[in-house]
C-alpha positions in Angstrom: 86.3 112.6 19.7 87.6 110.7 22.7 90.5 111.5 25.4 93.1 109.2 26.5 94.9 111.2 29.5 98.4 110.7 30.4 97.7 111.8 34.1 94.2 111.2 35.5 92.0 114.2 34.8 91.4 114.9 38.5 95.2 114.8 39.4 95.8 117.1 36.3 93.2 119.4 37.4 94.7 119.8 40.9 98.2 120.5 39.4 96.7 123.2 37.0 94.9 125.0 40.1 98.2 124.9 42.0 100.0 126.5 39.0 97.3 129.1 38.8 97.5 129.9 42.4 101.0 130.8 41.8 99.8 134.0 40.3 102.4 136.0 38.5 102.8 139.8 38.7 101.6 141.8 35.9 98.5 140.9 33.9 100.3 140.0 30.7 102.5 137.6 32.7 99.4 136.2 34.4 97.4 135.6 31.4 100.6 134.0 29.7 100.7 131.7 32.8 96.8 130.8 32.2 97.4 130.1 28.7 100.3 127.8 29.4 98.4 125.8 32.3 95.2 125.4 29.7 97.8 124.0 27.0 99.3 121.7 29.7 95.8 120.5 30.5 94.7 120.0 26.8 98.0 118.1 26.0 97.3 116.0 29.0 94.0 114.9 27.8 95.5 113.5 24.5 92.4 114.5 22.5 91.7 112.2 19.6 89.8 112.8 16.7 87.9 110.1 14.5 90.0 109.2 11.1 89.1 107.2 8.1 87.9 103.5 8.6 90.8 100.8 8.2 91.1 97.1 8.4 92.9 95.5 11.2 93.9 92.2 11.0 94.3 90.0 14.0 95.8 86.4 14.4 93.3 83.4 15.2 94.1 80.0 16.3 91.5 77.3 16.3 92.6 76.5 19.9 90.9 76.4 23.4 93.5 76.7 26.1 92.7 76.0 29.7 94.9 76.9 32.5 94.2 75.0 35.7 96.4 76.6 38.5 96.8 75.5 42.0 96.6 78.5 44.3 96.9 76.8 47.6 99.3 78.5 50.4 102.5 76.2 49.1 102.4 78.1 46.0 103.8 81.2 47.5 106.9 79.2 48.7 110.1 81.2 47.5 112.2 78.6 45.8 112.0 79.5 42.3 115.0 81.1 40.2 115.7 84.8 41.3 113.6 84.1 44.5 110.5 84.5 42.9 107.3 82.6 44.3 105.9 79.7 42.5 102.9 81.8 41.7 105.1 84.5 40.3 106.7 81.7 38.1 103.2 80.4 36.9 102.4 84.1 35.7 105.0 84.4 33.8 104.7 80.8 32.3 101.2 81.7 31.5 102.0 85.0 29.8 104.7 83.2 27.7 102.2 80.7 26.5 99.5 83.6 25.8 102.1 85.4 23.8 103.2 82.6 21.8 99.5 81.3 21.3 98.2 85.1 20.4 94.9 84.5 18.8 93.5 81.4 20.6 90.8 81.5 23.3 92.2 81.2 26.9 90.3 80.2 30.1 91.7 80.0 33.6 90.4 77.6 36.5 91.7 77.9 40.1 91.6 75.4 43.0 92.3 75.5 46.5 89.5 74.8 49.2 87.2 74.6 45.9 87.8 74.9 42.4 86.2 78.1 40.5 86.5 79.8 37.0 88.6 82.7 37.2 88.0 83.7 33.7 85.7 82.0 31.1 87.4 81.4 27.6 88.0 84.9 26.2 90.5 86.1 23.1 91.6 89.1 25.1 95.0 88.3 26.1 95.4 91.4 28.5 92.4 90.6 30.4 93.5 86.7 31.1 97.1 88.0 32.0 95.6 90.7 34.4 93.4 88.1 36.1 96.2 85.6 36.6 98.4 88.5 38.2 95.5 89.0 41.0 95.8 85.2 42.0 96.3 85.2 45.8 95.9 82.1 48.2 93.6 81.8 50.9 94.7 82.9 54.5 96.0 80.2 56.6 93.2 80.1 58.9 90.8 79.6 55.9 92.8 77.3 54.0 92.0 73.8 54.3 95.2 72.0 52.7 95.8 70.8 49.2 93.6 68.4 47.3 93.8 67.2 43.4 90.5 66.0 43.7 88.4 69.4 43.7 89.0 70.4 40.0 88.5 67.4 37.9 84.7 67.9 37.5 85.2 71.6 36.6 88.0 71.0 34.3 85.7 68.3 32.3 82.8 71.1 32.2 85.3 73.7 30.7 86.6 71.0 28.1 83.1 70.3 27.2 82.3 74.2 26.8 85.3 74.1 24.4 84.4 70.9 22.5 81.2 72.5 21.7 82.8 75.0 19.4 83.3 73.7 16.0 86.5 72.9 14.4 88.6 73.6 17.4 91.3 71.8 19.5 91.4 71.9 23.4 94.6 72.0 25.4 94.9 71.9 29.2 98.0 73.5 31.0 98.2 72.2 34.8 100.4 74.3 37.1 101.1 73.1 40.7 104.0 72.0 43.1 102.4 68.7 43.4 101.7 68.9 47.1 98.7 66.6 48.2 98.6 67.1 52.0 95.3 65.5 52.4 95.1 62.0 53.3 93.3 60.8 50.3 94.0 59.0 46.8 94.2 61.2 44.0 91.5 60.3 41.5 92.4 59.4 37.9 92.8 62.4 35.3 92.2 59.8 32.7 88.8 61.5 31.6 90.7 64.7 31.2 93.2 63.2 28.9 90.8 61.5 26.7 89.1 64.7 25.7 92.1 67.0 25.2 94.4 67.4 22.3 97.4 68.3 24.4 99.0 70.8 26.7 101.2 70.0 29.8 101.6 69.4 33.6 104.0 71.8 35.0 105.9 71.5 38.1 107.2 74.3 40.4 109.4 74.3 43.4 112.4 72.1 44.7 113.2 69.2 46.7 115.2 71.5 49.3 111.7 73.5 49.4 111.0 77.1 50.4 109.5 79.0 53.0 106.0 80.7 52.4 105.4 84.4 53.0 101.6 85.1 52.6 100.6 88.9 51.8 97.6 89.8 53.9 95.2 92.9 54.0 94.3 94.2 57.3 93.1 97.2 59.0 96.8 98.4 58.9 97.5 97.8 55.3 99.2 94.9 53.4 101.3 92.8 55.8 103.6 89.9 55.1 103.0 86.7 57.4 105.4 83.9 57.5 103.6 80.5 57.7 104.7 78.3 60.5 104.7 74.6 61.2 102.9 72.9 64.1 106.0 73.6 66.2 106.2 77.2 65.6 109.0 76.9 63.1 109.1 78.3 59.6 107.1 75.8 57.3 108.8 74.4 54.2 107.1 73.4 51.1 108.6 70.8 48.7 107.7 69.9 45.1 106.1 66.3 44.9 107.1 65.4 41.2 105.6 61.9 41.7 102.0 63.3 41.8 102.6 65.5 39.0 104.1 62.8 37.0 101.1 60.5 37.7 98.9 63.2 36.7 100.6 64.0 33.4 100.9 60.4 32.6 97.0 59.9 32.9 96.5 63.2 31.0 98.8 61.9 28.4 100.7 64.8 28.3 104.4 65.9 29.0 105.6 66.8 32.6 107.7 69.9 32.7 109.7 71.0 35.6 109.9 74.8 34.9 112.8 76.9 35.7 112.5 79.7 32.9 109.5 80.2 30.6 111.3 79.2 27.4 111.4 75.7 28.9 107.9 75.5 27.4 109.1 76.2 23.7 109.1 72.6 22.3 105.6 71.9 23.8 104.2 75.2 22.4 106.0 74.8 19.0 104.3 71.1 18.8 101.1 72.7 19.4 101.4 75.3 16.7 102.3 72.6 14.2 99.0 71.0 14.7 96.6 74.0 14.9 95.1 76.1 12.0 96.3 79.7 12.1 94.4 82.5 10.2 93.9 86.2 10.3 90.8 87.8 11.2 89.9 91.0 9.5 87.8 93.8 11.4 86.7 97.4 10.4 88.0 99.9 12.9 87.6 103.7 13.0 90.9 105.2 13.2 92.3 108.1 15.3 94.2 111.1 14.9 96.3 112.2 17.8 96.1 116.1 18.3 98.5 116.9 21.5 101.3 117.7 19.0 99.5 120.7 17.7 99.5 122.2 21.1 103.2 121.7 21.8 104.7 124.5 19.5 102.6 127.3 21.1 103.7 125.8 24.6 107.2 126.0 23.8 107.0 129.5 22.5 105.1 130.7 25.7 107.8 128.9 27.8 110.6 130.4 25.7 108.9 134.1 26.1 108.3 133.5 29.7 111.9 132.5 30.3 113.5 135.4 28.5 111.0 137.5 30.3 112.1 136.9 33.9 115.9 136.4 32.7 115.7 140.2 31.8 114.1 141.2 35.2 116.9 139.4 37.0 
């Protein structure tokens, strides 16, 4: 037996206690009130009983997909369609790829002052989506600017992890606005391109640029801080497509300036044409919902309660 509450148990308990404190006059009415509250509490628990075992089929794709996400401050610029930030658009595009490549393994690398593994490869799509949703740039006082030379080593390591699996293809999707405000030459991504089967470099932002509002947590709660330039004016971040096209060329993948998730459709379809898709079977114990057994007596008691007090009015 298991439970899957609709409302958290602790909150429902408080609600039920509150309902019981509104004591009805007359012992019959109060007993009816107690039974109604108990039925409400039981329905909310959503008690589930074990059922027969059943075979569940899930899709499986022989592909490892690595998301490399730029999470520097410029990625909160609000120059995407519908005033979305670049990072919000990245999350939508990642979800689109995950949904259309359901059954593959996904891993996420982010880079700002340093490159790090946000999540290792997993075939749990909901986990990957939730982790991507949590990505937040460093605060301005900690940020050290954008550099594309920080993540190549970690990308190579993660490609090797995937390559060590048998019979699999490896794809890299690189998400960035292309800003490289450090005075350094971008090292070649050719080694990455030599060890993958495809992917894309995805560009975010506009030439006109966007202002950057960074959400920060302080003792006063969550505040929005507008990023300023050295003159105290609102800083503007613009896409640098030259850098992105250079990286895409070295990786031997397409460069896509993304406006909507379906801009990726052609690339995803091309990948799906070249991977092996199967179904994986696993045995699960089924579950029977029981809450609907308690609804008829609850409805009957509520009707009784309604007509009882209607007669008294």
